[in-house]
C-alpha positions as CSV (number, residue, x, y, z in Angstrom):
1,L,139.3,-30.5,-76.7
2,G,140.9,-29.7,-80.1
3,L,140.5,-33.3,-81.2
4,A,142.2,-34.8,-84.2
5,E,142.0,-38.5,-84.2
6,S,144.7,-40.9,-85.6
7,S,144.1,-44.4,-86.9
8,Q,145.7,-47.2,-85.1
9,S,147.9,-48.0,-88.1
10,N,149.4,-44.5,-88.0
11,L,150.6,-44.7,-84.3
12,P,154.3,-44.9,-83.7
13,D,155.7,-48.4,-83.1
14,W,156.9,-47.5,-79.6
15,I,153.3,-46.8,-78.6
16,T,151.6,-49.7,-80.3
17,N,154.3,-52.1,-79.0
18,R,153.7,-50.7,-75.5
19,E,157.4,-50.2,-74.9
20,I,156.7,-48.1,-71.8
21,V,155.3,-51.2,-70.0
22,T,157.8,-53.6,-71.6
23,L,160.8,-51.6,-70.6
24,G,159.4,-51.0,-67.2
25,D,159.8,-54.7,-66.5
26,R,163.4,-55.2,-65.8
27,S,163.3,-58.8,-66.9
28,I,163.4,-57.5,-70.5
29,E,167.2,-57.3,-70.1
30,Q,167.3,-61.1,-70.1
31,E,165.3,-61.3,-73.3
32,L,167.6,-58.7,-75.0
33,G,170.8,-60.3,-73.7
34,R,171.7,-57.3,-71.6
35,S,174.1,-57.9,-68.7
36,S,173.3,-55.0,-66.4
37,N,170.3,-53.6,-64.4
38,Y,171.8,-50.2,-65.2
39,Q,171.1,-50.5,-68.9
40,A,167.6,-51.7,-68.3
41,G,167.0,-48.8,-66.0
42,T,168.4,-46.4,-68.5
43,D,166.1,-47.7,-71.3
44,F,163.1,-47.2,-69.1
45,E,164.2,-43.7,-68.1
46,N,164.6,-42.8,-71.8
47,I,161.1,-44.2,-72.8
48,V,159.5,-42.3,-69.8
49,K,161.2,-39.0,-71.0
50,K,160.0,-39.7,-74.6
51,S,156.5,-40.3,-73.3
52,L,156.3,-37.1,-71.2
53,E,157.6,-35.1,-74.2
54,F,154.9,-36.8,-76.3
55,L,152.3,-35.6,-73.8
56,G,153.6,-32.1,-74.1
57,F,156.1,-31.7,-71.3
58,I,159.5,-30.0,-71.9
59,I,162.4,-32.0,-70.6
60,D,165.2,-30.0,-69.1
61,E,168.4,-31.8,-70.1
62,S,170.6,-29.8,-67.8
63,H,169.5,-32.2,-65.0
64,K,170.5,-35.5,-66.5
65,G,170.3,-39.0,-65.0
66,G,173.2,-41.2,-64.0
67,A,175.0,-41.4,-60.7
68,G,174.0,-38.4,-58.6
69,G,171.7,-37.1,-61.2
70,L,167.9,-36.7,-61.6
71,D,166.2,-39.2,-63.8
72,L,164.1,-36.5,-65.3
73,F,163.0,-32.8,-64.8
74,C,160.3,-31.2,-66.8
75,S,160.5,-27.4,-66.8
76,K,157.2,-26.7,-68.7
77,P,154.3,-26.3,-68.6
78,Y,155.0,-26.6,-64.9
79,P,158.0,-28.1,-63.0
80,L,157.8,-31.9,-62.7
81,V,160.6,-33.9,-61.2
82,G,160.6,-37.7,-61.6
83,E,162.3,-41.0,-60.6
84,C,162.0,-44.0,-62.9
85,K,162.2,-47.5,-61.4
86,A,162.3,-50.4,-63.8
87,G,161.7,-53.9,-62.4
88,K,159.2,-56.0,-60.5
89,T,159.4,-53.8,-57.3
90,I,159.8,-50.2,-56.4
91,P,162.3,-50.0,-53.5
92,D,161.3,-48.1,-50.3
93,R,164.3,-45.8,-50.8
94,A,162.8,-44.3,-54.0
95,V,161.1,-41.5,-52.1
96,E,164.2,-40.6,-50.1
97,E,166.3,-40.7,-53.4
98,L,163.9,-38.4,-55.2
99,D,163.7,-36.0,-52.3
100,R,167.5,-35.8,-51.8
101,L,168.5,-35.5,-55.5
102,A,165.7,-33.0,-56.3
103,K,166.6,-30.8,-53.4
104,R,170.3,-30.9,-54.4
105,H,169.7,-30.1,-58.1
106,L,166.6,-27.8,-58.0
107,K,167.2,-26.0,-54.7
108,E,164.4,-23.5,-54.1
109,K,162.6,-24.7,-57.2
110,Y,162.0,-28.1,-55.6
111,L,159.3,-26.7,-53.3
112,S,157.1,-25.7,-56.3
113,A,157.8,-28.8,-58.4
114,Y,155.4,-31.7,-58.8
115,R,157.1,-35.0,-57.8
116,L,156.5,-38.3,-59.6
117,I,157.8,-41.9,-59.2
118,I,157.1,-44.2,-62.2
119,G,157.6,-47.9,-62.2
120,S,156.0,-51.2,-63.1
121,G,156.4,-52.7,-59.6
122,E,154.0,-52.6,-56.8
123,P,154.9,-50.0,-54.2
124,T,155.2,-51.3,-50.6
125,K,153.0,-49.9,-47.8
126,N,156.0,-48.0,-46.4
127,L,156.7,-46.5,-49.8
128,K,153.1,-45.3,-50.1
129,E,153.2,-43.7,-46.7
130,S,156.5,-42.0,-47.4
131,A,155.2,-40.7,-50.7
132,I,152.1,-39.1,-49.0
133,Q,154.4,-37.4,-46.4
134,S,156.7,-36.0,-49.1
135,R,153.8,-35.1,-51.5
136,I,155.1,-37.5,-54.2
137,S,152.8,-39.2,-56.7
138,I,153.4,-42.8,-57.7
139,I,152.1,-44.2,-61.0
140,K,152.7,-47.5,-62.8
141,A,154.1,-47.7,-66.3
142,M,150.8,-49.0,-67.5
143,T,149.1,-45.7,-66.4
144,L,151.6,-43.7,-68.4
145,Q,151.0,-46.0,-71.3
146,K,147.2,-45.2,-71.1
147,L,147.8,-41.5,-71.2
148,V,150.2,-41.8,-74.2
149,E,147.8,-44.0,-76.1
150,L,144.9,-41.6,-75.5
151,K,147.0,-38.7,-76.7
152,A,148.1,-40.7,-79.7
153,K,144.5,-41.5,-80.7
154,Y,143.1,-38.0,-80.0
155,D,145.8,-35.3,-80.2
156,G,144.1,-32.6,-78.1
157,A,142.6,-35.0,-75.5
158,I,145.2,-34.6,-72.7
159,N,145.3,-31.2,-71.1
160,L,148.4,-31.0,-68.9
161,F,147.1,-28.2,-66.8
162,E,144.0,-30.3,-66.1
163,L,146.1,-33.4,-65.5
164,K,148.1,-31.4,-62.9
165,E,145.0,-31.4,-60.6
166,Y,145.2,-35.2,-60.5
167,L,148.8,-35.4,-59.4
168,Q,148.0,-36.1,-55.8
169,A,150.3,-37.6,-53.1
170,G,150.6,-41.3,-52.9
171,Q,149.7,-44.0,-55.5
172,I,147.4,-42.4,-58.0
173,D,146.7,-44.9,-60.8
174,T,143.0,-45.0,-59.9
175,V,142.8,-41.2,-59.9
176,I,144.5,-41.0,-63.3
177,D,142.1,-43.7,-64.6
178,E,139.3,-41.4,-63.5
179,Y,140.8,-38.5,-65.5
180,I,141.1,-40.7,-68.6
181,Q,137.5,-41.8,-68.2
182,K,136.4,-38.2,-67.9
183,V,138.3,-37.3,-71.2
184,E,136.8,-40.3,-73.0
185,D,133.3,-39.4,-71.9
186,R,133.9,-35.9,-73.4
187,I,134.9,-37.5,-76.7
188,R,131.9,-39.8,-76.6
189,L,129.6,-36.8,-76.0
190,R,131.0,-34.9,-79.0
191,S,130.8,-38.0,-81.2
192,K,127.1,-38.4,-80.3
193,I,126.4,-34.7,-81.1
194,I,128.1,-35.0,-84.5
195,Q,125.9,-38.1,-85.1
196,A,122.8,-36.0,-84.1
197,V,123.7,-33.4,-86.7
198,K,124.3,-36.1,-89.3
199,E,120.9,-37.7,-88.7
200,L,119.1,-34.4,-88.8
201,Q,120.8,-33.4,-92.0
202,E,119.9,-36.7,-93.7
203,S,116.2,-36.1,-92.9
204,D,116.1,-32.4,-93.9
205,S,118.1,-30.6,-96.6
206,E,118.3,-27.5,-94.3
207,P,121.2,-27.6,-91.8
208,P,119.7,-27.9,-88.3
209,S,119.9,-25.2,-85.7
210,S,121.6,-25.6,-82.3
211,I,118.2,-25.8,-80.7
212,E,117.1,-28.6,-83.0
213,I,120.4,-30.5,-82.5
214,R,120.0,-30.2,-78.7
215,T,116.4,-31.5,-78.8
216,H,117.3,-34.4,-81.1
217,Y,120.3,-35.3,-78.9
218,N,118.4,-35.2,-75.7
219,A,115.6,-37.3,-77.1
220,R,118.1,-40.1,-78.0
221,Q,119.9,-40.2,-74.6
222,Q,118.9,-41.7,-71.3
223,G,119.9,-39.6,-68.3
224,S,122.2,-37.4,-70.3
225,I,120.5,-34.0,-70.9
226,L,122.4,-31.1,-72.4
227,D,121.4,-27.5,-71.8
228,F,121.4,-24.9,-74.6
229,D,124.6,-23.2,-73.6
230,S,126.6,-26.4,-73.3
231,T,125.3,-27.6,-76.7
232,K,126.1,-24.3,-78.3
233,E,129.6,-24.3,-76.9
234,I,130.4,-27.8,-78.1
235,L,128.9,-27.1,-81.6
236,I,131.1,-24.1,-82.0
237,E,134.1,-26.1,-80.9
238,L,133.4,-28.9,-83.3
239,S,132.9,-26.4,-86.2
240,S,136.2,-24.6,-85.6
241,P,138.5,-24.7,-88.7
242,L,141.2,-26.4,-86.5
243,V,138.8,-29.2,-85.7
244,G,136.5,-29.4,-88.7
245,Y,133.9,-32.0,-87.7
246,L,131.0,-29.7,-88.4
247,G,130.4,-26.6,-90.6
248,R,128.7,-23.5,-89.3
249,V,126.3,-21.1,-90.9
250,E,125.9,-17.9,-88.9
251,E,122.4,-16.4,-89.2
252,N,121.0,-13.4,-87.3
253,G,123.0,-13.9,-84.1
254,R,124.1,-16.8,-82.1
255,K,120.8,-18.5,-81.4
256,S,120.0,-18.9,-85.1
257,D,123.3,-20.4,-86.1
258,R,123.0,-23.7,-88.1
259,F,125.4,-26.5,-88.3
260,Y,126.1,-29.2,-90.9
261,F,128.0,-32.5,-90.9
262,L,131.5,-32.8,-92.3
263,R,133.0,-35.9,-90.9
264,D,132.6,-38.5,-88.1
265,L,134.5,-38.6,-84.8
266,P,135.1,-42.4,-84.5
267,L,135.3,-43.9,-81.0
268,E,138.5,-46.0,-81.1
269,F,139.7,-46.0,-77.5
270,V,142.6,-48.4,-77.1
271,A,141.8,-51.4,-74.9
272,I,144.4,-51.8,-72.1
273,P,144.3,-54.4,-69.4
274,E,143.1,-53.2,-66.0
275,Q,145.6,-52.2,-63.3
276,K,146.4,-55.1,-60.9
């Protein structure tokens, strides 16, 4: 995972203030004294771009928003075209708009691009059906907020190539929640393995071997048994100089390697309200 956790106090204000969700609600224009829906929509479009860049996407600014333009186009690590819809509802025409504008601007590239509609509103039945037919994913602003917050807390947690497999047609908030849960489970597993090393080290001055760590971990868990190869792979990952949760002493080949505790991996997942 290449994890490097950040404390809540170190997170950027736009993340801790949940501006993705706030700006996705078009009623924010009234609170800020703005006179046009256009400005509210532009603000949401900008925060979505900022969020996708934070996750690791590269925004192609040659396809800018505005009248007749795309809201966003990510060129790397894979093409992703998107439509941002601030407000309480996502209009039925959103799918047709994205299809029409993306085909006009991207031409043959459109066929290989992933397509995404992001909004705070609840999509209608017709919109969901149209999205499935056009192979367009729909997510709520809250779902994007969850991804950004997880990335902010654990820098290497979000793998965009892995996330790509979850960009299915239709409304996919539940599917993305499953991906987030999968990532959090991986982090929990690594945190527990680090704790196992720490406990063994406290009871014995000799750094424990991977076999001893696996045995200790399995004895402490219920229904979560690790095999030797998985344990070894995770231990090597956690002892990488780029990660630095464990230290590694190489002795007479892989099976005799020993590991020692360097620092904890705290579990500080951000609590976010459930999707409605």
